[in-house]
N, C-alpha and C positions, 0 to 999 in steps of 0.2 A: 793485554788482551781486548778491556774495556775500550782504550784509546782506539785500536784498530776497528773494534765492531762500529763505534761512533764515526770515525772516517768512512767506511763501508756504508753506512747509513746516509750520510751526507751527500757521497757520490751517486748513491742511489736516487734521491732526491732531485738531485742536480739533473740526474738524467730524464729523471720522470719529468721534470721541468720543461726540459728541453725538449722531449717529445710532446707535452701539451702545447708549447709552442708554437713547435713544428705542423702539428694538427691543427691548430688555429689558422696558422698561415695558410694551409693548406684549403680549409674550409672558406675562409676569405676568397682565396683565390676560386675555388669553383663557384661561389658567390656571384663573382666579378664576371667569370665565364659566361654565367646564364644572364645576366644582366647586361653583359655588352653583346652576348647573341643575340639575345631578342630585340635589342636597339636596332643593331644592323640588319637584321632579318627585316624589320620592318619600314626603314626607310632606305632611301636611294641614294648611296653613300660609297666610296671607296677609301674611308676611313678604316684602318684594321683596328682589331681587338686589342685593347690595351691592358696590362695588369700591373697593378702596384706590387706585387710579391716578385722576389727576385728566384724561384725555383725554377730549376731548368727543365724541368719535365713539363710543368705547368705552362710555362710559356712555349715550348714545343708542340704543345697540345691547341694553344691558341693560335700560333703560326698555322699548322694544317687547317684548322677551324676556318682560318681568313681563306686559304686557298680555296675550301670548298664552298664560302661563300661567294667568292669573286666567281666562281663557275658556275655557280646556280644562279648568281646574277647575269651572267653572261648567257644562260640558257633562256632565263625567264626574257629577257629584252628580246633576243631571237626569236622567240616563241611570239611574242607580244607583237614584235614588226609585221613576223610573217602571217602571224592572224590577220592583223588588220589589212595586210596586202591582199589577202585572201577575200576578206570581206568584200573589199573596194573591186578586186576583181568581179567578184559574184554579181555586186552592185551595177559595174558597167555592162557587163555583158548581156545582163537580164533588159537593161535599159535598151541596150543596143538592138534586142531581138526584138523590142516589142512595135519600133517603126515599121520594118519589113512585114512583121505581121500583121500590123494595122493594113498594109497597105493588100497583102493578101486576102485578107478578108473582105476590105471592099471591091476588089475584083471576082471573088467566088460569088458575091451578091449579084454581081454585073452579070458574070455568066449564067446564074440560075433563072434570071431572067428570059435569056435566049432563048428558041425553039431549038432543042435537041432530040435526040433520041431518047426512047425511055431508058437504054442501057447507059447510055452519057449522062442522062440524068441521076441513075443510081450511083455512079464514079462519082459524080461531082458532089452527091448528099455524103458521099463517105468521106472524101477529101476534107468536105467543110467541117464536117464532126471532127477529124483530128485534127485541123488548123483550129479550131474553137479550143481544143482540148490542151493543145501547145501552148495556144495564146493564154489559157487559164493558167495554165502550168508556170508561164511565165512571169504573169503578174502576181501570183503566190512566191513565186523565187525573188521578185522584187522586193515585195513588201515584207518579206523574211529578212532580207539582206540589211533594209532599211531597219527594221525591228530591232537586229544585231548590233548596227552601228550606233545608233541616235538612241539615246538615253531619256526617252519621252514618258516615262511612267515613274518619276522620281518622287512626286509630291504625294503627300499623306493625308488623310481626313478620316475622322470616325464616320463608319458608313453603316447602314443594317443590311446585314446577308439576307433578310426576310425581303425587304424592299426593292433591292437591287435585284434579287433574285425574280421577283414578280415582274419586275420592270423588263427587264429581258424576255422573259416566259410570252410576256403580252406584246412584246416586238417579233416573237416568233408566232403568232398565233395563225396567221394565213398561210405561213408555211407548214405547221405542224397540222392544218385543218386539211390541207392539198394531201399532203401525206397520208392521211386518215389515222392521225396520231391525236388521242384524247388523253393529254399527260395527267398522271396520277399525282398528285402533289401534297405531299404532307409537311407544314411549316408549324413551329411553336406559336403560340402566341407570344410570347416572351420575344423583343426585338434581341437580335443576335448581333452585337454591334464590334467590329474588328477596325482596326487602323488601317489602313489600304488607301491604293490607286482605285478611283471608282471606273475610269476608262479601262486599266488593266482589267479589273474584276469583270466586267462588262463582257471585255473579249473572252475572258476565260469563259464564261458561263456561254456566251456565243458559239464560241467553236466545241465546246462538249453537245450542246443541242443540237448545232448543225449537224455533228456527225452521227448523233441518234438518229435524226431525220433521214441523213442518207442510208445506215447500214441499221438500223434497229430491224425487229421483225414486226413490227406494227403498234409495237409498244414504248412507253416512258414512263417509269416511276423514279419520283424524286423525293429525297427525303433531306431535312435539315435538321439536324440535332442541338440539342443545347449546348453542347461541347463545340461547336462552330465546324462540323463535320457535314459534308453535301455528298450523298448519294446519288449517281445520274444512273438507273439501271434500266436495262433494256433485252430482249432478247436478242441473242445474237447468232444464228444457227450457222453462217458462214464462218464463225472463231473457232478457236480451241485453246488451250492454257500456252501453248507455245507461241501462238501469233498473239496473241492479249500481251505476252511479254515484251512483243515488239512495238506494241502501238504508239509508243512516245519516242520512239528513234525517228531521226529525220528523214523525211522521203519514204518510211516505210509505207506500205499498201498492202490491203489482203487483196490479191488480184482477183480472187472469185466473188469477193464482194462488192469492193467497192467500182462506181460507175468511171466513165471515160471523163478525164479532167481532173481526177481526185490527186492530192499531193501527197497527202500524208502530213503535212505539215502543221495542220490545225491544232493536234494534240501537244505537239511537241511545243510550239509555241506557248500554249496555256500550261502547261509544267513550269517553262523557263520562266513565264510570269508569276506563276504563284509561289515559286522558289524565292525570286525575287524578292518577295515582299514577306518571305519567313514563312510562307506556307508549306504544302506536300501535294502532291499529285500522284497516284497510283490506279493500277486496276486489277481487276481480279475475276475471275471465270469460273461458274461452277452451272452445274445441268443447264445450260446453254442458255445463261445470263451473264450478261456483260454488266459489271459494277467499276463504274468510275467514282473512285473517291478524291474529293478535295477537302485538306483540314486546315484552318487556320487556327492555331493552337494559343493564340492570345485569350485569355480568361478574363474578357472585360464586356460584361453583358449586363441590360437593365431592362 
């Protein structure tokens, strides 16, 4: 009886050892799958996932993952190629439109100098306004396509959000005064430093301030917090919560509020630049007040 029990215990121990080895092999295979998948997804290669273990099920799983990776890479290349083609097409079309539009504007100037009846003069004025709006749209479209195609904002340097904002506001002094806007600016005494691209940051501020000049109810309140958050707040009676949610959509316009020639690209470009530098940009609407928030979360200030 005792020899039988000993034999049974030895067999049981062997089974446990085999199961432990099997489990260890599966763990190793899972780790290899994870590492191989991470390596393949992060590089442009057709090399398949290779496992050191001989387990049939794990190797089948690796083969299926290889197939999915090939499909994903193929779709990515197709998307990248198509996206670049679209950007090039937009750039070429907008560029081709600029020459005839410039010529039309020149002929419109000549026509307005000719003696015509009041009715014809009124029609010419309407046509001139619409041509100017179309030319402005084409210019914005061209600049936007160039912005998407060329990475000209990759350089970074420590910047003071306080000083950069003040510099941008000073540049818009004449436009703010003409619009009857006396901005209320609340900046901390402490310099808020972030590692950003100055040209991109200036463009973000410019687009937001320009947007406020065009569509505000005659006010502009700017707040910079110690956390690197900037609030641009103004009355916007022509907006609502639904239209506010679409402000950053490309080419979205609020027809009742935007003047002729507006493209809806300014805020979209600003948010793209902010996100490329690790920041964020959002908008909220409450009690007739639009609040555009720009945040750069890097906690580095002195």
